[in-house]
C-alpha positions, 0 to 999 in steps of 0.5 A: 734797793728801790728802782725809780719805778718802785719809788714812783709806785709808792708815791702815786699809790698813796694818793687815793687811799685814806689815812688808815689805809695809807698807814697799813700800806706803809708798814707792809711796805716797810716789812716786805721790802725791809728797806724803810731807811732807804725810802728818803727820796720819796715824799713820805718817809716811811722810817720816820713816819713810823717812828713818829707814831704816837703809839710809840711813846707812853701815854702820861694823862690821867685819862690815857691810863684807864683807871676807874672814874672814882679814881680819875675824879679823886686825882682831879680833885687833888690836883694831879693831871698827869703821871710821871712815865714810870707811874703810867708804865706801872699802872698800865702793867698792873691793870694788864695783870703783868708781872713787873720789876721796876727800877726807878729813881727815887721820887718818881712815885712808884709806890703811889702807882702801885697803890692806884693799881691796887685800888683799881682791882677792887673798885673796878671788879666784883671782888667784895669780902676777899684779900686779893692784894698783899703789900710787903713793905720795908718798915712799919713806916712804909707800910702806913704810908701805903695804907694811907694812900689806899684809904684816901683814895678808896675810903678810910677803914680797915675793911679796905686796907689793914696794916698787920702789927705785931699784936696779932691777936687783934688781927686774928679776931678782926681778919676771921670776921672780915677780910680787907682788899689789901693786906700790908705788913713788914717781913716779920709781922707777915711771917708771923701772920702765916703761921696762923694763916689756916686758923684765920683764913681757913687756907694758905694766903697764897691761894687767896691773893692775886697780886703780891707787890714788894716795896723796896724788893732789894731791902726786904730781900736783904731782911732775915726771912724776906726771900722765904716769905716771898716764895711762901706768898707767890703762887708759881707751882705747876698746879697752881695759877700764878699770881701777879709779882710787882717788884719796885726799888730805886736800887734792884741789884743783881741778886734781886733780879735773878730771883725775880727771874727765877720766880717769873720763869714760867710766865710769858708776859713779864716786864722788866723796866728801868729809867736808867742805864745806870744801876743806881741813879741819883734825882736830877734836881739835887745838888750836893755839898760836901762838909768836912768837920776838921776843927768842930764836932760833927754836931756843932757843924750840923747846928751851924749849917742849919742856922746858916742855911735857914737864914738863906732859905727862910720859910722854905727851909724844911731839913731832914737829918739822916744818921747811920742808925737809930743810936746816932739819932739818940746821940744827937738829942743831948747835942741839940738840947744843949742848944734849945732843941729836942728830939721827939719821934723822929722829929726835932722840935723848935721850942724857942726862938734860939735857933730859927727865930720868932718868924719860924716860931710863929709859923710852927705854932700857926695852925696849917691846913692840910695840904694835897702832898699830906693827903695823897702821899705815902709819907710825912709832909714837912710844914715850914719850921719842922725839922725831922730826923731819921736813919738810913734804914728807916727812911726806905720807902718813906716819902718826906714831902717838902723836904728842901735840904737832907743832911747826912752825918754819922759816916759815909753810907754805901752807894745804895744807901746814898741814893736813897738818902739823896732821894728824899729830896728833889722828888718829882722834878723839883729841886733840892740840896744834899748836904754831907758831913764827914770827918777827915778819916772818912775822906777816902771813903767819900771820894769813892763814893763820888767817883761812883756816882760821878759827883765832884769831890770838892769840899765846900767852905763854910763860914 
């Protein structure tokens, strides 16, 4: 414990020093005496002074992350003035060359931040004709979305980012002549590409790439061959220089964590980040409504809900219908056709005023300018009057920008899948509604899901 003489020494010794010297002195006193919390009687509270330093907070400004001037200019042009804390932390770690496992709430911009980090690598360095970054996406839509972001930031063209498709003959000829900076694909397409890696690249791909990004890591590992693909691409042998490994997801489970720890056990500078103490976190701006189809079929109840909610929200109504699997999406087609609606390419078109009215019909036919969200997002931007449909598995890693309402139909999903369904709305701090339609036989499963996510199990009344 400090005596009165000791406290007076600290008080008077600080007067003639500069701000920098005072800072150093306070740190040395706190470290040597280990009694920072007991110095509350002094004029300068050492404990509070150290904890109030700005270096302890995440810097989320565009200029604080130290991206290249071209990327900063692009961000300002598109009206992006600040990152989310998750984005700023991830970009900083990528620029430092650290391996990162980030578990963050849906809608915080994980994929966008990883794409910016990949762009910085070849825009800042002298890398010219070498594939240095490889991204594993959970599905084709997510792969095209990441390529779209990189192309928008660094310039369009397959010389910057290329998505590997099922037609390998095209890629064999193209990659032999010129290698893109970033190669993106799914588990199945990249596995096929690895079978011809020596023919295409002249060596193993793992010797070329410096950074391996796994988007929706838990989903990728659950797919057939996903775990083996990551192990084939990540350099971790004794005679190799370890590459940078990035695991991203909103629902990283224990198995995914163990695999990440196993791969990076020889590295000393590894980050494991999460924005919540809970394993799965729902968006803060989402409101949840439960509807039980006691008397109506689920399809008819869904159509009535769509009509009613659109009448209340007007042109701000941008719904996304999520089914359990693709077969249910096809089953919905006949029900919607009977009501003047048609499903094409994961979207429901509005061919007449029978559903949304003349005003919405005029909006859908009007030419809409390309919005900022369309240019810089990793997914699909919804315009007023648009209605899209997808299934639980296909929406992983895809951002449907502007979704005001999510309608879940066809069964109660798992806790992990429900997080991603709810995460299609209320993104980046916005508000959104999640409407869940279930049958009486699914009430028990729905009640358990509500308990897991601490949601009130209250059936919404519908007129």
